A tleap script that builds the chain and sets N, CA, C and O, in Angstrom:
source leaprc.protein.ff14SB
mol = sequence {
  NMET THR GLN SER VAL GLU LYS SER SER LEU
  VAL TYR GLY VAL ASP LEU TYR ARG PHE LEU
  LYS ASP ILE LYS PHE VAL LEU LEU PHE TYR
  VAL ILE GLY ASP LEU LEU THR THR ILE TYR
  ALA ILE GLU THR GLY LEU ALA GLN GLU GLY
  ASN PRO ALA VAL SER THR PHE ALA SER MET
  HIE GLY LEU TYR SER ILE VAL LEU PHE LYS
  VAL PHE PHE MET LEU ALA LEU LEU GLY SER
  TYR ALA TYR ILE ILE ARG PHE SER ALA GLY
  LYS LYS HIE ASP GLN THR PHE VAL TRP ASP
  ALA CLEU
}
set mol.1.N position { 97.930 59.246 107.225 }
set mol.1.CA position { 97.585 60.526 107.829 }
set mol.1.C position { 97.605 61.635 106.783 }
set mol.1.O position { 96.711 62.481 106.762 }
set mol.2.N position { 98.607 61.640 105.924 }
set mol.2.CA position { 98.708 62.691 104.909 }
set mol.2.C position { 97.517 62.654 103.969 }
set mol.2.O position { 96.976 63.695 103.596 }
set mol.3.N position { 97.108 61.445 103.586 }
set mol.3.CA position { 96.003 61.322 102.656 }
set mol.3.C position { 94.700 61.845 103.265 }
set mol.3.O position { 93.913 62.483 102.565 }
set mol.4.N position { 94.457 61.591 104.542 }
set mol.4.CA position { 93.234 62.077 105.171 }
set mol.4.C position { 93.246 63.594 105.314 }
set mol.4.O position { 92.194 64.230 105.239 }
set mol.5.N position { 94.418 64.179 105.518 }
set mol.5.CA position { 94.518 65.635 105.585 }
set mol.5.C position { 94.222 66.234 104.223 }
set mol.5.O position { 93.515 67.238 104.127 }
set mol.6.N position { 94.758 65.625 103.160 }
set mol.6.CA position { 94.512 66.144 101.820 }
set mol.6.C position { 93.039 66.051 101.461 }
set mol.6.O position { 92.493 66.980 100.866 }
set mol.7.N position { 92.387 64.955 101.808 }
set mol.7.CA position { 90.980 64.793 101.455 }
set mol.7.C position { 90.088 65.742 102.242 }
set mol.7.O position { 89.011 66.100 101.764 }
set mol.8.N position { 90.496 66.153 103.409 }
set mol.8.CA position { 89.685 67.086 104.177 }
set mol.8.C position { 89.991 68.537 103.826 }
set mol.8.O position { 89.292 69.441 104.283 }
set mol.9.N position { 91.004 68.768 103.038 }
set mol.9.CA position { 91.350 70.118 102.616 }
set mol.9.C position { 90.244 70.673 101.728 }
set mol.9.O position { 89.638 69.938 100.948 }
set mol.10.N position { 89.987 71.955 101.847 }
set mol.10.CA position { 88.910 72.576 101.084 }
set mol.10.C position { 89.188 72.564 99.588 }
set mol.10.O position { 88.263 72.383 98.797 }
set mol.11.N position { 90.431 72.751 99.185 }
set mol.11.CA position { 90.742 72.839 97.758 }
set mol.11.C position { 91.281 71.534 97.186 }
set mol.11.O position { 91.777 71.524 96.059 }
set mol.12.N position { 91.199 70.440 97.923 }
set mol.12.CA position { 91.655 69.150 97.420 }
set mol.12.C position { 90.803 68.741 96.226 }
set mol.12.O position { 89.575 68.734 96.308 }
set mol.13.N position { 91.441 68.408 95.142 }
set mol.13.CA position { 90.724 67.957 93.961 }
set mol.13.C position { 90.144 69.075 93.124 }
set mol.13.O position { 89.402 68.797 92.182 }
set mol.14.N position { 90.446 70.320 93.420 }
set mol.14.CA position { 89.937 71.453 92.652 }
set mol.14.C position { 90.915 71.757 91.532 }
set mol.14.O position { 92.125 71.808 91.749 }
set mol.15.N position { 90.389 71.955 90.347 }
set mol.15.CA position { 91.210 72.286 89.189 }
set mol.15.C position { 91.573 73.773 89.245 }
set mol.15.O position { 90.778 74.624 88.846 }
set mol.16.N position { 92.764 74.078 89.736 }
set mol.16.CA position { 93.174 75.480 89.892 }
set mol.16.C position { 93.333 76.184 88.548 }
set mol.16.O position { 93.101 77.388 88.444 }
set mol.17.N position { 93.727 75.435 87.521 }
set mol.17.CA position { 93.844 76.040 86.187 }
set mol.17.C position { 92.471 76.515 85.708 }
set mol.17.O position { 92.343 77.621 85.181 }
set mol.18.N position { 91.450 75.681 85.891 }
set mol.18.CA position { 90.101 76.087 85.492 }
set mol.18.C position { 89.624 77.279 86.318 }
set mol.18.O position { 88.987 78.194 85.797 }
set mol.19.N position { 89.942 77.255 87.612 }
set mol.19.CA position { 89.569 78.378 88.481 }
set mol.19.C position { 90.185 79.676 87.972 }
set mol.19.O position { 89.487 80.681 87.840 }
set mol.20.N position { 91.489 79.663 87.685 }
set mol.20.CA position { 92.152 80.874 87.196 }
set mol.20.C position { 91.627 81.286 85.826 }
set mol.20.O position { 91.516 82.476 85.533 }
set mol.21.N position { 91.307 80.316 84.998 }
set mol.21.CA position { 90.731 80.630 83.683 }
set mol.21.C position { 89.360 81.281 83.837 }
set mol.21.O position { 89.032 82.221 83.113 }
set mol.22.N position { 88.563 80.785 84.775 }
set mol.22.CA position { 87.227 81.332 84.999 }
set mol.22.C position { 87.257 82.742 85.583 }
set mol.22.O position { 86.372 83.548 85.294 }
set mol.23.N position { 88.256 83.047 86.393 }
set mol.23.CA position { 88.277 84.362 87.046 }
set mol.23.C position { 89.262 85.331 86.388 }
set mol.23.O position { 89.631 86.336 86.994 }
set mol.24.N position { 89.685 85.045 85.169 }
set mol.24.CA position { 90.715 85.879 84.539 }
set mol.24.C position { 90.310 87.353 84.465 }
set mol.24.O position { 91.150 88.230 84.667 }
set mol.25.N position { 89.049 87.634 84.181 }
set mol.25.CA position { 88.635 89.032 84.091 }
set mol.25.C position { 88.501 89.676 85.468 }
set mol.25.O position { 88.785 90.863 85.629 }
set mol.26.N position { 88.073 88.904 86.456 }
set mol.26.CA position { 88.027 89.409 87.832 }
set mol.26.C position { 89.439 89.737 88.288 }
set mol.26.O position { 89.687 90.787 88.880 }
set mol.27.N position { 90.363 88.821 88.003 }
set mol.27.CA position { 91.759 89.017 88.388 }
set mol.27.C position { 92.367 90.226 87.674 }
set mol.27.O position { 93.057 91.038 88.291 }
set mol.28.N position { 92.107 90.335 86.387 }
set mol.28.CA position { 92.681 91.421 85.602 }
set mol.28.C position { 92.108 92.786 85.974 }
set mol.28.O position { 92.859 93.729 86.224 }
set mol.29.N position { 90.777 92.894 86.010 }
set mol.29.CA position { 90.162 94.207 86.216 }
set mol.29.C position { 89.946 94.565 87.682 }
set mol.29.O position { 90.284 95.671 88.103 }
set mol.30.N position { 89.386 93.639 88.467 }
set mol.30.CA position { 89.084 93.983 89.847 }
set mol.30.C position { 90.320 93.943 90.744 }
set mol.30.O position { 90.538 94.854 91.544 }
set mol.31.N position { 91.105 92.920 90.617 }
set mol.31.CA position { 92.245 92.790 91.519 }
set mol.31.C position { 93.405 93.665 91.061 }
set mol.31.O position { 93.817 94.573 91.783 }
set mol.32.N position { 93.932 93.405 89.877 }
set mol.32.CA position { 95.123 94.132 89.419 }
set mol.32.C position { 94.787 95.560 88.995 }
set mol.32.O position { 95.433 96.511 89.434 }
set mol.33.N position { 93.778 95.704 88.143 }
set mol.33.CA position { 93.419 97.034 87.644 }
set mol.33.C position { 92.989 97.985 88.735 }
set mol.33.O position { 93.464 99.119 88.804 }
set mol.34.N position { 92.094 97.530 89.584 }
set mol.34.CA position { 91.612 98.371 90.680 }
set mol.34.C position { 92.733 98.709 91.656 }
set mol.34.O position { 92.823 99.837 92.141 }
set mol.35.N position { 93.580 97.738 91.938 }
set mol.35.CA position { 94.689 97.973 92.858 }
set mol.35.C position { 95.644 99.034 92.318 }
set mol.35.O position { 96.021 99.961 93.035 }
set mol.36.N position { 96.034 98.893 91.053 }
set mol.36.CA position { 96.975 99.851 90.470 }
set mol.36.C position { 96.382 101.251 90.357 }
set mol.36.O position { 97.053 102.233 90.677 }
set mol.37.N position { 95.134 101.356 89.907 }
set mol.37.CA position { 94.538 102.683 89.776 }
set mol.37.C position { 94.285 103.331 91.139 }
set mol.37.O position { 94.434 104.545 91.285 }
set mol.38.N position { 93.904 102.529 92.136 }
set mol.38.CA position { 93.684 103.074 93.483 }
set mol.38.C position { 94.981 103.602 94.070 }
set mol.38.O position { 95.025 104.717 94.592 }
set mol.39.N position { 96.026 102.810 93.987 }
set mol.39.CA position { 97.313 103.250 94.541 }
set mol.39.C position { 97.825 104.482 93.804 }
set mol.39.O position { 98.326 105.413 94.435 }
set mol.40.N position { 97.708 104.502 92.473 }
set mol.40.CA position { 98.163 105.661 91.699 }
set mol.40.C position { 97.363 106.916 92.077 }
set mol.40.O position { 97.938 107.981 92.301 }
set mol.41.N position { 96.040 106.779 92.144 }
set mol.41.CA position { 95.194 107.942 92.443 }
set mol.41.C position { 95.440 108.480 93.846 }
set mol.41.O position { 95.424 109.695 94.049 }
set mol.42.N position { 95.664 107.612 94.805 }
set mol.42.CA position { 95.912 108.067 96.181 }
set mol.42.C position { 97.289 108.698 96.296 }
set mol.42.O position { 97.444 109.740 96.932 }
set mol.43.N position { 98.294 108.074 95.682 }
set mol.43.CA position { 99.654 108.621 95.766 }
set mol.43.C position { 99.787 109.982 95.085 }
set mol.43.O position { 100.543 110.836 95.549 }
set mol.44.N position { 99.062 110.186 93.993 }
set mol.44.CA position { 99.158 111.458 93.277 }
set mol.44.C position { 98.187 112.501 93.821 }
set mol.44.O position { 98.230 113.655 93.393 }
set mol.45.N position { 97.323 112.130 94.743 }
set mol.45.CA position { 96.380 113.073 95.335 }
set mol.45.C position { 95.141 113.306 94.494 }
set mol.45.O position { 94.386 114.242 94.758 }
set mol.46.N position { 94.918 112.482 93.497 }
set mol.46.CA position { 93.739 112.651 92.641 }
set mol.46.C position { 92.468 112.125 93.293 }
set mol.46.O position { 91.369 112.535 92.919 }
set mol.47.N position { 92.602 111.231 94.253 }
set mol.47.CA position { 91.427 110.631 94.891 }
set mol.47.C position { 91.803 110.156 96.287 }
set mol.47.O position { 92.969 110.194 96.680 }
set mol.48.N position { 90.813 109.717 97.015 }
set mol.48.CA position { 91.035 109.097 98.312 }
set mol.48.C position { 90.199 107.829 98.380 }
set mol.48.O position { 89.231 107.677 97.635 }
set mol.49.N position { 90.568 106.929 99.262 }
set mol.49.CA position { 89.846 105.661 99.403 }
set mol.49.C position { 88.480 105.925 100.004 }
set mol.49.O position { 88.367 106.590 101.033 }
set mol.50.N position { 87.440 105.405 99.365 }
set mol.50.CA position { 86.076 105.646 99.805 }
set mol.50.C position { 85.596 104.689 100.872 }
set mol.50.O position { 84.687 105.023 101.633 }
set mol.51.N position { 86.177 103.517 100.946 }
set mol.51.CA position { 85.772 102.532 101.942 }
set mol.51.C position { 86.433 102.893 103.275 }
set mol.51.O position { 87.661 102.894 103.367 }
set mol.52.N position { 85.644 103.198 104.308 }
set mol.52.CA position { 86.240 103.631 105.576 }
set mol.52.C position { 87.120 102.568 106.236 }
set mol.52.O position { 88.125 102.906 106.862 }
set mol.53.N position { 86.760 101.297 106.106 }
set mol.53.CA position { 87.574 100.237 106.714 }
set mol.53.C position { 88.930 100.131 106.020 }
set mol.53.O position { 89.967 100.036 106.677 }
set mol.54.N position { 88.914 100.149 104.699 }
set mol.54.CA position { 90.168 100.061 103.939 }
set mol.54.C position { 90.993 101.322 104.145 }
set mol.54.O position { 92.214 101.246 104.280 }
set mol.55.N position { 90.348 102.471 104.172 }
set mol.55.CA position { 91.044 103.733 104.375 }
set mol.55.C position { 91.746 103.767 105.733 }
set mol.55.O position { 92.903 104.175 105.828 }
set mol.56.N position { 91.051 103.342 106.769 }
set mol.56.CA position { 91.644 103.307 108.111 }
set mol.56.C position { 92.805 102.327 108.170 }
set mol.56.O position { 93.862 102.641 108.717 }
set mol.57.N position { 92.608 101.140 107.605 }
set mol.57.CA position { 93.664 100.125 107.601 }
set mol.57.C position { 94.885 100.618 106.821 }
set mol.57.O position { 96.019 100.413 107.253 }
set mol.58.N position { 94.660 101.262 105.683 }
set mol.58.CA position { 95.766 101.764 104.867 }
set mol.58.C position { 96.490 102.923 105.548 }
set mol.58.O position { 97.705 103.058 105.409 }
set mol.59.N position { 95.761 103.752 106.276 }
set mol.59.CA position { 96.428 104.855 106.972 }
set mol.59.C position { 97.268 104.351 108.142 }
set mol.59.O position { 98.266 104.973 108.505 }
set mol.60.N position { 96.865 103.220 108.735 }
set mol.60.CA position { 97.618 102.665 109.854 }
set mol.60.C position { 98.817 101.828 109.402 }
set mol.60.O position { 99.858 101.825 110.058 }
set mol.61.N position { 98.665 101.119 108.280 }
set mol.61.CA position { 99.696 100.161 107.872 }
set mol.61.C position { 100.358 100.480 106.536 }
set mol.61.O position { 101.182 99.700 106.057 }
set mol.62.N position { 100.022 101.581 105.943 }
set mol.62.CA position { 100.627 101.953 104.666 }
set mol.62.C position { 99.695 101.659 103.504 }
set mol.62.O position { 98.822 100.796 103.580 }
set mol.63.N position { 99.904 102.390 102.444 }
set mol.63.CA position { 99.033 102.310 101.276 }
set mol.63.C position { 99.057 100.937 100.623 }
set mol.63.O position { 98.028 100.461 100.143 }
set mol.64.N position { 100.205 100.305 100.601 }
set mol.64.CA position { 100.318 99.019 99.918 }
set mol.64.C position { 99.707 97.863 100.713 }
set mol.64.O position { 99.708 96.724 100.246 }
set mol.65.N position { 99.193 98.143 101.893 }
set mol.65.CA position { 98.499 97.103 102.653 }
set mol.65.C position { 97.147 96.780 102.026 }
set mol.65.O position { 96.507 95.801 102.408 }
set mol.66.N position { 96.709 97.587 101.078 }
set mol.66.CA position { 95.469 97.306 100.353 }
set mol.66.C position { 95.586 95.975 99.614 }
set mol.66.O position { 94.579 95.319 99.349 }
set mol.67.N position { 96.805 95.579 99.284 }
set mol.67.CA position { 97.043 94.299 98.615 }
set mol.67.C position { 96.495 93.153 99.473 }
set mol.67.O position { 96.001 92.157 98.943 }
set mol.68.N position { 96.583 93.295 100.769 }
set mol.68.CA position { 96.093 92.261 101.675 }
set mol.68.C position { 94.593 92.033 101.498 }
set mol.68.O position { 94.134 90.892 101.554 }
set mol.69.N position { 93.834 93.093 101.288 }
set mol.69.CA position { 92.402 92.948 101.059 }
set mol.69.C position { 92.132 92.190 99.766 }
set mol.69.O position { 91.207 91.381 99.700 }
set mol.70.N position { 92.932 92.448 98.741 }
set mol.70.CA position { 92.778 91.733 97.474 }
set mol.70.C position { 93.120 90.252 97.639 }
set mol.70.O position { 92.470 89.396 97.039 }
set mol.71.N position { 94.121 89.950 98.435 }
set mol.71.CA position { 94.493 88.549 98.686 }
set mol.71.C position { 93.361 87.847 99.434 }
set mol.71.O position { 93.009 86.716 99.096 }
set mol.72.N position { 92.792 88.495 100.438 }
set mol.72.CA position { 91.667 87.901 101.163 }
set mol.72.C position { 90.475 87.675 100.241 }
set mol.72.O position { 89.782 86.664 100.357 }
set mol.73.N position { 90.235 88.604 99.332 }
set mol.73.CA position { 89.152 88.445 98.369 }
set mol.73.C position { 89.382 87.228 97.486 }
set mol.73.O position { 88.461 86.448 97.245 }
set mol.74.N position { 90.608 87.066 97.005 }
set mol.74.CA position { 90.933 85.925 96.142 }
set mol.74.C position { 90.787 84.607 96.903 }
set mol.74.O position { 90.305 83.622 96.343 }
set mol.75.N position { 91.196 84.580 98.165 }
set mol.75.CA position { 91.040 83.368 98.969 }
set mol.75.C position { 89.558 83.057 99.207 }
set mol.75.O position { 89.159 81.892 99.188 }
set mol.76.N position { 88.759 84.071 99.427 }
set mol.76.CA position { 87.321 83.858 99.600 }
set mol.76.C position { 86.691 83.346 98.308 }
set mol.76.O position { 85.808 82.490 98.345 }
set mol.77.N position { 87.137 83.863 97.178 }
set mol.77.CA position { 86.629 83.404 95.892 }
set mol.77.C position { 87.035 81.958 95.627 }
set mol.77.O position { 86.230 81.170 95.130 }
set mol.78.N position { 88.268 81.605 95.953 }
set mol.78.CA position { 88.724 80.221 95.803 }
set mol.78.C position { 87.945 79.294 96.734 }
set mol.78.O position { 87.574 78.189 96.338 }
set mol.79.N position { 87.699 79.727 97.944 }
set mol.79.CA position { 86.908 78.931 98.872 }
set mol.79.C position { 85.486 78.714 98.374 }
set mol.79.O position { 84.942 77.617 98.501 }
set mol.80.N position { 84.884 79.753 97.808 }
set mol.80.CA position { 83.540 79.628 97.246 }
set mol.80.C position { 83.534 78.655 96.076 }
set mol.80.O position { 82.641 77.816 95.955 }
set mol.81.N position { 84.531 78.776 95.224 }
set mol.81.CA position { 84.654 77.885 94.063 }
set mol.81.C position { 84.804 76.431 94.519 }
set mol.81.O position { 84.117 75.546 94.009 }
set mol.82.N position { 85.685 76.190 95.460 }
set mol.82.CA position { 85.922 74.833 95.953 }
set mol.82.C position { 84.663 74.274 96.606 }
set mol.82.O position { 84.328 73.108 96.402 }
set mol.83.N position { 83.975 75.080 97.377 }
set mol.83.CA position { 82.746 74.639 98.034 }
set mol.83.C position { 81.686 74.260 97.003 }
set mol.83.O position { 81.045 73.215 97.118 }
set mol.84.N position { 81.506 75.106 96.008 }
set mol.84.CA position { 80.485 74.846 94.981 }
set mol.84.C position { 80.813 73.586 94.196 }
set mol.84.O position { 79.943 72.741 93.984 }
set mol.85.N position { 82.045 73.455 93.768 }
set mol.85.CA position { 82.431 72.292 92.971 }
set mol.85.C position { 82.354 71.014 93.809 }
set mol.85.O position { 81.877 69.985 93.331 }
set mol.86.N position { 82.811 71.079 95.024 }
set mol.86.CA position { 82.845 69.868 95.865 }
set mol.86.C position { 81.449 69.425 96.291 }
set mol.86.O position { 81.146 68.234 96.227 }
set mol.87.N position { 80.608 70.330 96.717 }
set mol.87.CA position { 79.327 69.950 97.292 }
set mol.87.C position { 78.178 69.921 96.293 }
set mol.87.O position { 77.059 69.551 96.649 }
set mol.88.N position { 78.437 70.303 95.055 }
set mol.88.CA position { 77.383 70.159 94.053 }
set mol.88.C position { 77.623 68.938 93.176 }
set mol.88.O position { 76.856 68.680 92.249 }
set mol.89.N position { 78.679 68.186 93.460 }
set mol.89.CA position { 78.957 66.970 92.689 }
set mol.89.C position { 77.852 65.949 92.917 }
set mol.89.O position { 77.489 65.650 94.055 }
set mol.90.N position { 77.328 65.426 91.830 }
set mol.90.CA position { 76.293 64.410 91.920 }
set mol.90.C position { 74.892 64.949 92.135 }
set mol.90.O position { 73.951 64.164 92.259 }
set mol.91.N position { 74.725 66.233 92.181 }
set mol.91.CA position { 73.397 66.819 92.360 }
set mol.91.C position { 72.694 66.905 91.007 }
set mol.91.O position { 73.299 66.637 89.969 }
set mol.92.N position { 71.423 67.278 91.024 }
set mol.92.CA position { 70.649 67.370 89.788 }
set mol.92.C position { 71.190 68.455 88.863 }
set mol.92.O position { 71.275 68.264 87.650 }
set mol.93.N position { 71.549 69.580 89.439 }
set mol.93.CA position { 72.045 70.687 88.619 }
set mol.93.C position { 73.528 70.508 88.338 }
set mol.93.O position { 74.236 69.809 89.063 }
set mol.94.N position { 73.969 71.133 87.307 }
set mol.94.CA position { 75.369 71.033 86.896 }
set mol.94.C position { 76.226 71.935 87.777 }
set mol.94.O position { 75.786 73.008 88.190 }
set mol.95.N position { 77.450 71.496 88.062 }
set mol.95.CA position { 78.377 72.287 88.872 }
set mol.95.C position { 78.665 73.636 88.228 }
set mol.95.O position { 78.733 74.656 88.914 }
set mol.96.N position { 78.831 73.639 86.938 }
set mol.96.CA position { 79.194 74.891 86.270 }
set mol.96.C position { 78.059 75.898 86.327 }
set mol.96.O position { 78.312 77.103 86.318 }
set mol.97.N position { 76.792 75.431 86.386 }
set mol.97.CA position { 75.688 76.364 86.470 }
set mol.97.C position { 75.754 77.199 87.741 }
set mol.97.O position { 75.570 78.415 87.703 }
set mol.98.N position { 76.013 76.549 88.852 }
set mol.98.CA position { 76.078 77.257 90.139 }
set mol.98.C position { 77.266 78.213 90.141 }
set mol.98.O position { 77.134 79.359 90.571 }
set mol.99.N position { 78.430 77.755 89.665 }
set mol.99.CA position { 79.617 78.610 89.638 }
set mol.99.C position { 79.396 79.789 88.701 }
set mol.99.O position { 79.744 80.918 89.046 }
set mol.100.N position { 78.825 79.551 87.525 }
set mol.100.CA position { 78.566 80.650 86.580 }
set mol.100.C position { 77.571 81.641 87.140 }
set mol.100.O position { 77.674 82.842 86.888 }
set mol.101.N position { 76.606 81.146 87.900 }
set mol.101.CA position { 75.623 82.036 88.515 }
set mol.101.C position { 76.277 82.947 89.543 }
set mol.101.O position { 75.885 84.102 89.705 }
set mol.102.N position { 77.278 82.413 90.236 }
set mol.102.CA position { 78.002 83.229 91.221 }
set mol.102.C position { 78.766 84.313 90.508 }
set mol.102.O position { 79.445 85.114 91.151 }
savepdb mol mol.pdb
quit
């Protein structure tokens, strides 16, 4: 039973080290950099959140709830990576071509 659950998992067999290596700049600049500068700018009054959905969510649940959006983004990116690698195996085009294009 455990083996069948693992094989049906979306990220089963995905090289997480390669995934993190591939998204290092996304992680550094978009996730961490954007998060820190957004929180700093809002807390100091230099700026306000431009996205109405994020702004509403942050006003209801606190400024640091923006981290949740970044976590959802990372999970969506991991899901896309796993889908591309898993379902492009054995196809004419190379797996890395599709991932690099994304």
